[in-house]
N, C-alpha and C positions, 0 to 999 in steps of 0.2 A: 438450675444453677443461677440463671439471671434473677429469679425471684429471691433466691437465697442471698445473693449479693446485695440486692436492693434492701432486704430486711436488715442485713448487717450495717449497711450505710445509714439506714433510717434509725436503728435502735441502739447500736453498739459503739458508735463513734461520737466524739464530742462535736458540738455544732461547728466549731472552727474548722475541723477537718472535713466535715460533710460539705460545707460551702465550697471548699477548694477542690474537691474531687470532681473530675470531668467525666463521669461515667457515661453520660449521654452523648459524648463526643468521641467515643472510642473509634468508630469507623472513620471519621474524618481525620483523627490523629494518626491512625494506621496508614491511611492513604498518603498522608504527608511523609510519614516515617519510612515507608517502603521505597520511596524514590531514591533517597540518599544512602540507603543501607544495602543496596544491591552489590554483591561481591562477585564480579564476573568470573574470576578464576578459582572460585571456591564452590563447594557443594551448596545447592539451593537451601538446604537445611540451615546453613550458617547465616544466609541472608534473612531467613524467617526468624531465627532466634534474635538476631541483631535488631530487626524491625520491632518485634514485640518488646524487647528489653528497653529500647529507647522510647517506645510509646508509653511504657509504664511510668517513666519519670515525668511525662507530661500529663498523664491521667491522674497520678497520685501526687500529693504534695509532700514535701520533706520538711525536716526541722521540727518534728513533734516528738521529742525525746520522752515526754511524759506518757505518750500513748503508744510506745513501741510495740507492745504485744498485739493490741487490737489492730494497729496500723498494718503490721506485716501479715496478720491473718487475712485482712481484706486484700492486701497486695497479692498474696498467694491465690485467693479466690478469684480475683479479677484476671490474673494471669492464666489460670486454668480455663476460665470462661473464654478468653481470647483464643487460646490454643484449640479448644474444642470447636469453636464456631468460625474461626477465620483462617485456620491453617490451609485448608483446601484452596480458598480464594487467593491467599498469598502465594501458594505453590504455582497456581496457574499464571499469576502475574510474573513471577520470577522466571518461569520457563519461557514465557514469551520474551521477556527482556534478554534472556540468554540467547535465544534464537536470533533476535534482531541484532544483538551485539556481534554475534558470530557472522551473520550475513553482511553486516556493515564492514567488518574487518576483511572478510573474504572478497567482497566486491568493491574495495576501496579504490577511488579514483583521485585521491589527493584532496578531496573536499574538506574544508575546515569550517568550524562554526565559532563565531565570536559572540560571547554573551556580554551585553552592555547594560549597565545601570547608569542612567543619566537624568539630570534635572531639566535640561533644555534639549532642543532638537540636536541629535548627535551628528557631528560631521559638518554642520553648516557654519559653525563658529568655533572659536577656541576657548570660550569662557564657560563651557559646561562643566559641571562637577559630577563625579562618579568614577567609574572604572570600566575597562574593557579587557576581557581575557579570552584567548583563543584556545580551541580544543581540536584534536585530530579526529574526534568522533562525536556524534550526537549523544551517544550513551554516556561518555565521560562528562560531557557538559551537564546533562540533567542529573547525573549522580552527585555532582558538586553543588549545582545551583537549582535543581528542580524543585526543592521545597521552599525556595524563596518566593515563588510565584504560583498562585493557585490557578492553573490552566490545564486544559486537556492536551497533554504532550503528544499524543498520537495525532491530533489535529494539527498541532504546530509542525510536526515532522512532515505531514502531507503538504502543508503550505510551502515549507522549505524545499521539498522535492520538486515542486512545480515552478520554482524560480529558475528562469533561464536568461535573465538579463543582468549583466555585470558591468556597469558603466564606470566603476571607480578603480583606477589603477593604483598600485602601491609600489613601495620601494623594494619589496621582497619578492618580485616576479610573480605576484598574484593579482587577481582582479576581484573586487567585492561587489556584492549586490547592495541595493539600498537597504537600510535597516528594516526588519520586519517587527513592527511594534506588537508585543504580546500582552502588555499591561501598561496602562497609563495612570498618571497621577489622578487620584479621585475615583478610580474604578473600585468596585466592590471587592473587598478583601485585600486591597493594596494599601497597607498602612505605612509604607516606607517613605512616602513623599518623593518618590522617584519614578521615572518611566523605566520600562524594561524592554529591550529589543534584542534581536538576534540578526547577525550579518552572516551571509553565506559567502565563503571565499574559495576560489579555485585557482590552480596554477594557470599561468598565461598560456602554456603550451596546450592545456586542456581546452581552453576557450577557442584556440585556433583550430583544434580538431573538430569541435562542435560546429564552428563556422564552415569548415570544409565539408562536413556532412550536409549542412543546410544548403551550401552552394551546389553540391552534387544533386540534391533533391530538386533544387530550383532549375538546374540545367536539364534534368530529366523531364520536368514539367514543361519547360520551354520547347524542348525537342518534340515532345508529344503533341504540343499545341500546333507546331508547324506541320508535323506529319498528318495530323487529322484535318488541318485546314486544306492541305493539298488533296487529300482523299475526297474531301467534300467539294472539290472543284473550285475553290476560291481563287487559286492561282496567285495568292498574295504571299509576300514574305514580310512578316512583322518583326520589327526590332524588339529585342528583349525588353528594353526600357518601356516601350509602349504597352507590352503585355503586363509588366509589373505595375505600371502606374494606373492602368484601367482594366483590372481583371474581369469586371462584369461584361465588358464589351466582347471579350474573347471566351466567355464561358461556354458558348456553343461548341467551341473547338477543343475544350479541355477534356472531352471524353471521346472514346472511339465511336466510329459509326456503328449503328446497330442494324444489322441486316434484317430484312423483312422475315427471313426464315428463322432467325434467332428466336428462342423462347421469350415470351413477354415477361415471364417470371423467371429470375435467374436460377440456374441449377448448380452453379459453382463450377461447372465444367465448360471447357471451350468447345463450342459446337464445331462440327467438321466444316471447314471452309470459311469459318468466321475469323475476322481480325481482332475480335475482342480478346483482351488479356484474360489469363486464367483467373478464376474466382470472381470475375466481374458479376454483379448481381443487379438486375434491373428493378428489383423491389426494394426501395430505400427503407421501408419499415422493417426489413429483415437484416439491416446493417448493424454490426457491432464494431465500435471504435476500438482499435488495438494499440497497445504500446509495448515495446519489447527491448528497450535500451538495457534493462536489467532484469534479473530473475524476478524481483519483486514486481516489476511492471507487468510481467506475464501472469504472475499469481493474481494480481489485482484484476487483470482483464478477464481471466477465467472464473473469477469470483463474482463478476458483475451479474446482476439479475437478467440483463439483456442477453447474456451468453447462456446462462443456466436454463432460460425459458425456451431455448431453441431445441429442435429435434437433434437426435444423435448425429444424423447425417450432416446437418448444418454445423454442428459443433466440430465435427471432423474436418470440414472445409476450413473453418477458422483456424484450427490448430495447424493444419497443413500450410495455411497462408503464413502464419507466424514462423513456422519451421523454415519455410522457403526463404523468407526475407532475412531471417537471422543467419542462415547459411551463407547468403550472399554478403551480408554485412561482415561476417567473420572472415570471409575470404579476402575482403577488401581492406580490413583493418591492418594498420601497420604498427601503431603504438602498442607496446607490450601490455600496459595497463588496460587498454581498451580491449585487446584480444582476450585478456584474462576475464574481464567482465562479460564480454559477449559469449565466451566459451561456457561460462557457468550458466548463462541464460539458455544457450543452445542445448546443453546437456539436459536441462530441465524440460524444455519443450520436446526434445527427442523422446524422453521417457513418457511424456503425455501422449505423444503421437503413437507410441507402441501400445499404450493402454487403450487408446481409441481403436486401433486396428484389432486388438484382441477382442474388444467388446463387439466390434462389427462382425468378426468371425463367429463369435458366440451367438449373435442374433441370427446369422445366416444358418448356422447349424440347428438352431431352434426351429427355424422354418422348415428345414429338410427332415428333421427327425420325427415330426408329427405327421401322421397320415390318417386318413379317414378309415373308420371301421367298416366291417361287412354290411352291405345294404345301404351304404351312404356314398355319395360322390362329392368331389370338391368343386365349389363354385367360388373361385377367387380366394382372397385371404382376409383375415380379420385380426384386429389388435385386441389382446386381452392381457391386463396386468403388465403392460409395457413390452410384451412380446407379440410376434406375428405368428398366427396359426392358420391352417387351412380352414375355410368356411365350409363345413360339411353339411350337406342337405340330403334328406332321404330320397332314394331313387324312386322315380315314378314307374308304376307297372305299366307295361305296354299293352 
């Protein structure tokens, strides 16, 4: 099909049309078109049709009445080529957009995104030209303005999710982050002569809730430091301000005492008689950093290579840890929106915990159902194809 279209373009169209057809830019044009043609509340097929239809007008020139017949023959040929070669790719893209939009709506915490087009640094002076428009969801923002800027929007979303500093108060009971610059004047592909930035805005009561959570964590850390200092016989009482201003000095007290009888390599279990907290592990190379504020945080954690590379037993410990912390956070939460967000995350990790328990049981059953055959005896266990089997050796004649 591609060769046929190239032959048509080369032989059957006038030079003026050939020069203006953007056949080699099809993929780039589709990537731009699909961003603003997503229709959240309609079947995915409608988004695909709209994407291809709008892309065709950019690929093909118009205004050539004298060449109507040949022009529309090529139009139909290129459209068929796109349908045959890009429908699956577009389907996957719109399915992901649909999932992300639904998750964003389900786990909404009142966050808004402000898309800003500006010629000078935004917010520092009053003489900048451009505009700023707010959106209640990230998806709505990129549906309207995503094709204005050639960037990786998944990466932009990750950067926005990592923002946790909101120094700018507004008159609408919200606080804003500093602008996140996504494209500057002079950058490749930016022909506007303007900068583009995004501001993340959250309700004031939400920032108070975040600060409360951080304060609780800080108090827990402070209490643990004092407790461990007394256990280690220092007999000192440190003011919180001293610990906060010079954390390195108090680092030796920031972890529980390790008893000589405790295992040198962590097992994820609390040894009998030990004061170590559950899931403490003395092997730092086996550590996996976890986030669990939202369901997506947990998904990202469980998709990390550092998690996937662990044994099933270690993965189960990490899943149990997230489950335990989320359960406590859910019990303490008072704000309805926070409870809703944490409940969604808790239900997800609970399902993962059940899957982990089921796999553990299957592994145990696999160990028990295999036995040595006549004339052989078991000498320990061995691992084959991811399962544990008895290590059978031939009996020695006496």
